[in-house]
C-alpha positions as CSV (number, residue, x, y, z in Angstrom):
1,M,51.6,-59.6,22.9
2,L,49.5,-61.9,25.1
3,F,48.8,-60.9,28.7
4,R,47.6,-63.2,31.4
5,H,50.3,-63.0,34.1
6,I,49.8,-60.9,37.2
7,V,49.1,-59.8,34.7
8,G,50.2,-62.1,31.8
9,P,49.0,-65.0,29.6
10,A,47.2,-67.9,31.2
11,L,46.5,-69.5,27.8
12,A,46.8,-68.9,24.2
13,G,44.1,-69.7,21.7
14,L,44.0,-73.1,20.1
15,F,45.6,-74.2,16.9
16,V,47.9,-71.6,15.3
17,W,48.0,-69.5,18.4
18,A,49.2,-72.0,20.9
19,D,52.8,-72.2,19.8
20,H,53.1,-68.5,19.5
21,A,51.8,-68.0,23.0
22,Q,54.6,-69.8,24.8
23,S,57.3,-67.6,23.2
24,Q,55.4,-64.5,24.2
25,Q,54.9,-65.3,27.9
26,D,58.3,-64.1,29.0
27,T,57.8,-60.7,27.3
28,A,54.2,-60.3,28.4
29,R,55.0,-59.3,32.0
30,G,51.8,-57.4,32.5
31,S,50.8,-54.9,35.0
32,A,47.5,-53.4,36.0
33,R,48.2,-50.7,33.3
34,A,48.4,-53.2,30.4
35,P,46.6,-51.9,27.2
36,C,42.8,-51.9,27.2
37,D,40.7,-52.9,24.2
38,S,38.7,-49.7,24.6
39,P,39.6,-46.5,26.3
40,C,40.7,-47.2,29.9
41,P,39.0,-45.2,32.6
42,R,40.8,-42.0,33.3
43,R,43.0,-41.8,36.4
44,S,43.9,-38.8,38.3
45,P,46.7,-38.2,40.8
46,N,44.1,-38.5,43.6
47,D,43.0,-42.0,42.6
48,S,45.1,-43.7,45.2
49,A,43.9,-41.4,48.0
50,A,40.3,-42.0,46.8
51,R,40.8,-45.8,47.1
52,R,42.1,-45.3,50.7
53,R,39.0,-43.3,51.6
54,A,36.6,-45.8,49.9
55,P,34.1,-47.6,52.1
56,V,35.2,-51.0,53.3
57,P,33.7,-53.6,50.9
58,E,30.8,-55.7,52.4
59,W,31.6,-59.4,52.4
60,P,29.6,-61.6,52.3
61,V,27.5,-59.8,49.7
62,K,23.9,-59.2,50.6
63,G,22.0,-61.0,47.9
64,P,19.1,-63.3,47.3
65,P,19.2,-66.4,49.6
66,P,20.3,-69.6,47.9
67,L,17.6,-71.6,46.3
68,P,17.3,-75.4,46.9
69,G,20.0,-77.2,44.9
70,S,22.4,-74.2,44.9
71,M,26.1,-75.1,44.9
72,L,27.3,-72.0,46.7
73,P,28.3,-71.0,49.4
74,N,27.9,-74.3,51.2
75,K,30.1,-76.2,48.8
76,R,33.5,-75.5,47.2
77,I,34.0,-76.3,43.5
78,L,37.4,-77.5,42.4
79,A,37.9,-77.5,38.6
80,Y,40.6,-78.7,36.1
81,Y,40.8,-76.3,33.2
82,G,41.9,-76.6,29.6
83,N,41.0,-78.2,26.2
84,P,41.9,-81.8,25.1
85,L,43.1,-80.5,21.8
86,S,46.0,-78.6,23.3
87,K,48.7,-79.5,25.9
88,R,49.5,-75.9,26.4
89,M,46.1,-74.7,27.6
90,G,45.8,-76.5,30.9
91,I,45.8,-79.7,32.8
92,L,42.6,-80.8,31.2
93,G,44.5,-81.5,27.9
94,E,48.0,-81.8,29.2
95,V,48.0,-85.4,30.4
96,P,45.9,-88.4,29.4
97,P,42.3,-88.4,30.7
98,D,42.7,-91.3,33.2
99,E,45.8,-89.6,34.7
100,M,44.0,-86.2,34.7
101,L,41.0,-87.6,36.5
102,E,43.2,-89.4,39.1
103,R,45.0,-86.1,39.8
104,L,41.7,-84.3,40.1
105,D,40.6,-86.9,42.8
106,K,43.8,-86.3,44.8
107,E,43.4,-82.5,44.6
108,V,39.8,-82.7,45.7
109,A,40.9,-84.9,48.7
110,R,43.6,-82.3,49.6
111,W,41.2,-79.5,49.6
112,A,38.6,-81.4,51.6
113,K,41.2,-82.1,54.2
114,A,42.2,-78.4,54.3
115,D,38.6,-77.3,55.0
116,T,36.6,-80.1,56.6
117,T,33.5,-77.8,56.9
118,T,32.9,-77.4,53.2
119,P,32.3,-80.3,50.8
120,V,34.4,-80.2,47.7
121,V,32.7,-80.8,44.3
122,P,34.9,-81.7,41.4
123,A,34.5,-80.1,38.0
124,L,36.1,-80.0,34.5
125,H,36.4,-76.5,32.9
126,L,36.4,-76.8,29.1
127,I,37.3,-73.9,26.8
128,V,34.5,-74.4,24.4
129,T,34.8,-71.2,22.3
130,V,38.5,-70.4,21.8
131,A,39.9,-67.0,20.8
132,Q,42.0,-67.2,17.6
133,H,45.0,-65.3,16.2
134,H,43.3,-65.4,12.7
135,P,39.8,-64.3,11.7
136,G,38.4,-67.6,10.4
137,K,35.7,-67.8,7.7
138,D,33.3,-65.5,9.5
139,G,35.9,-63.0,10.7
140,M,35.0,-63.5,14.4
141,Y,38.5,-64.6,15.6
142,R,37.2,-67.5,17.6
143,A,36.7,-71.3,17.1
144,R,33.8,-73.2,18.4
145,M,34.5,-76.8,19.6
146,D,32.3,-79.5,18.0
147,S,29.7,-81.5,19.8
148,A,31.9,-84.7,19.8
149,L,34.6,-82.9,21.9
150,I,32.1,-81.5,24.3
151,E,30.4,-84.8,24.8
152,R,33.8,-86.5,25.3
153,V,34.7,-84.1,28.2
154,Y,31.2,-84.4,29.5
155,G,31.6,-88.1,29.7
156,W,34.8,-87.7,31.6
157,A,33.0,-85.5,34.1
158,Q,30.2,-88.1,34.4
159,R,32.8,-90.7,35.4
160,K,33.6,-88.6,38.5
161,N,30.1,-87.2,39.2
162,A,31.7,-83.9,38.4
163,L,30.4,-80.6,37.0
164,L,31.2,-79.3,33.6
165,F,31.9,-75.6,32.9
166,L,31.8,-74.3,29.3
167,D,34.2,-71.5,29.0
168,V,33.6,-68.8,26.3
169,Q,36.2,-66.6,24.7
170,V,34.2,-64.5,22.3
171,G,36.9,-62.9,20.2
172,K,35.1,-60.4,17.9
173,S,31.8,-62.2,18.4
174,T,29.4,-61.5,21.2
175,V,28.2,-63.3,24.3
176,R,24.7,-63.3,22.9
177,A,25.8,-65.1,19.7
178,E,28.1,-67.6,21.6
179,L,25.6,-68.6,24.2
180,A,22.8,-69.4,21.8
181,W,24.4,-72.6,20.5
182,L,25.3,-73.8,24.0
183,E,21.7,-74.0,25.3
184,K,21.4,-77.7,24.6
185,Y,24.4,-78.4,26.9
186,L,23.5,-75.8,29.5
187,S,20.0,-77.5,29.8
188,R,21.7,-80.3,31.7
189,P,21.7,-79.8,35.5
190,N,25.4,-80.4,35.9
191,V,26.7,-78.0,33.1
192,H,27.6,-74.4,34.0
193,L,29.1,-71.4,32.2
194,A,32.2,-69.2,32.3
195,L,33.1,-66.0,30.5
196,D,36.6,-64.7,29.7
197,P,36.7,-61.0,29.3
198,E,40.4,-61.1,28.3
199,F,39.4,-62.2,24.8
200,S,36.3,-60.0,24.4
201,M,37.5,-57.5,21.7
202,K,35.0,-54.6,21.7
203,T,36.9,-52.3,19.4
204,G,37.8,-54.8,16.7
205,K,41.4,-55.4,17.7
206,R,42.8,-58.8,17.4
207,P,42.7,-61.1,20.4
208,G,46.0,-61.2,22.2
209,T,47.1,-57.7,21.2
210,V,45.3,-56.1,24.1
211,I,43.4,-57.3,27.2
212,G,39.6,-57.3,26.5
213,S,36.8,-56.4,28.8
214,M,33.1,-56.9,29.6
215,N,30.6,-54.5,31.0
216,D,27.9,-55.1,33.5
217,D,25.3,-55.4,30.7
218,V,27.1,-58.4,29.2
219,I,27.2,-60.2,32.5
220,N,23.5,-59.3,33.1
221,Y,22.7,-60.8,29.7
222,A,24.5,-64.0,30.5
223,T,22.7,-64.2,33.9
224,S,19.3,-63.6,32.3
225,F,20.1,-66.3,29.7
226,L,21.0,-68.8,32.4
227,A,18.1,-67.9,34.6
228,G,15.8,-68.5,31.6
229,I,17.3,-72.0,31.1
230,V,16.8,-72.8,34.8
231,T,13.2,-71.9,34.6
232,K,12.5,-73.5,31.2
233,Y,14.1,-76.8,32.2
234,Q,13.2,-76.7,35.9
235,L,16.9,-77.0,37.0
236,P,18.8,-76.1,40.1
237,P,20.6,-72.8,40.0
238,K,23.5,-72.3,37.6
239,V,27.0,-71.1,38.4
240,L,28.5,-68.3,36.2
241,V,32.2,-67.8,36.5
242,V,33.8,-64.5,35.2
243,H,37.6,-64.4,34.9
244,R,39.4,-61.3,36.0
245,F,43.0,-60.2,36.6
246,T,43.0,-56.5,35.8
247,Q,40.8,-53.6,36.9
248,N,39.5,-52.9,33.4
249,M,38.5,-56.5,32.5
250,L,35.2,-56.1,34.4
251,R,33.5,-52.7,34.2
252,N,30.7,-51.2,36.2
253,Y,30.5,-54.0,38.7
254,K,27.8,-52.2,40.7
255,G,25.5,-52.6,37.7
256,I,25.6,-56.4,37.9
257,R,22.2,-57.7,38.9
258,L,21.9,-60.8,41.1
259,D,19.3,-63.5,40.4
260,P,18.7,-66.4,42.8
261,R,18.7,-68.8,39.7
262,V,22.4,-67.9,38.9
263,Q,25.3,-67.7,41.3
264,I,28.1,-65.4,40.0
265,V,31.8,-66.1,40.8
266,I,34.5,-63.5,40.0
267,D,37.6,-65.6,39.5
268,M,41.0,-64.2,40.2
269,D,42.8,-65.5,37.1
270,G,46.5,-64.6,36.9
271,W,49.8,-66.3,37.5
272,G,52.8,-65.4,39.6
273,N,54.3,-66.0,43.0
274,P,52.1,-66.1,46.1
275,S,52.6,-62.4,47.0
276,L,51.7,-61.3,43.5
277,K,48.6,-63.5,43.5
278,R,47.5,-62.3,46.9
279,G,48.1,-58.7,45.8
280,S,45.9,-59.1,42.7
281,Y,43.1,-60.7,44.7
282,E,43.2,-57.8,47.2
283,R,43.3,-55.2,44.4
284,F,40.9,-56.5,41.9
285,I,38.5,-58.9,43.6
286,Y,38.1,-57.8,47.3
287,P,37.3,-54.1,46.6
288,E,34.5,-54.8,44.1
289,P,32.0,-57.3,45.6
290,V,29.7,-59.0,43.1
291,Q,28.6,-62.2,44.9
292,F,31.2,-65.0,45.3
293,T,34.9,-65.3,44.5
294,G,37.2,-67.8,42.9
295,F,41.0,-68.3,42.7
296,K,43.1,-69.8,39.9
297,L,46.3,-71.8,40.4
298,F,48.8,-72.7,37.7
299,Y,50.7,-75.9,38.0
300,K,53.5,-74.5,35.7
301,N,53.4,-70.7,35.5
302,D,53.0,-70.2,39.3
303,R,56.4,-71.8,39.7
304,R,58.1,-71.0,36.5
305,K,60.7,-68.7,38.0
306,E,63.3,-69.3,40.7
307,G,61.8,-68.8,44.1
308,W,58.2,-69.1,42.9
309,R,55.9,-71.8,44.2
310,L,52.3,-73.0,44.0
311,M,50.1,-71.7,46.8
312,T,48.8,-74.3,49.2
313,P,45.1,-74.8,50.0
314,Q,45.6,-73.3,53.4
315,E,47.1,-70.2,52.0
316,V,44.3,-69.7,49.5
317,L,41.7,-70.3,52.3
318,S,43.3,-67.5,54.3
319,L,42.2,-65.0,51.7
320,H,39.2,-62.7,52.5
321,P,36.7,-63.5,51.3
322,R,37.4,-67.2,51.1
323,P,37.1,-68.4,47.5
324,V,34.4,-70.9,46.8
325,Y,35.6,-71.8,43.3
326,I,39.1,-73.1,42.8
327,Q,40.6,-73.7,39.4
328,Y,43.8,-75.4,38.3
329,Q,45.4,-74.9,34.9
């Protein structure tokens, strides 16, 4: 079973997994209690009462002041997500490049009109390490995209003066192993990073059978890695996007360390009708402040059932805190 809904599947892995995913989406009606890849934190009957007594989260987060060249919070990033090798994984590969870029232009203009105080920066969000249903030669259950594909999408981004995000689904590999080969791309000032805990399999289970997770130490490693690149290549700060649509996908958020060289976005990544999406944001993003927030919209899955519809920019901007990273799949 695959999971990204509210909660359910947002994408399936590339190649053999993609066709399987579509047939699973209707049965993968997740909930916040979907299976965890490692033991879920224990809950007691008093958990709900404890949440009600919890201190009100502090937004905006008190962190290091933005360095020169920082994207956030004075700009909003709007990204198109997917992989050109699959029409099922998002708008980035669903339509021809020229049409995709034209649609991106129109979406950027729509968001700029909805919030005239915040410039909108376009971006392409490429899944560059894709979790797999089968182990592959090294048993890591992930496929790395080749340099030709990455450069092709980078070229599309250059045509629109857009950012490029490299999205990593580690499978049974590790963030440390998967970031090492990406340094040559991340050394460019307009290339940033995203991590997808859903496909991080800590206990050796196959991707897609349970929802994965990442701990604070993994996020801190990625932050340190990016900060080192910023210093080494004398770059403006990087943006690190971390997807989340369940409580257990991101663990020990209080242990995540902030560094002015890296701006961290926790992206609410699940599909459903507007009330479900707002509820997930209020339950999983708002109560656990890290630094900045993002919000994902699905052109198809957000309106796949009768009565469902895509949220408008105005509706997303009414959330607290206001997302500064918007992603369309």
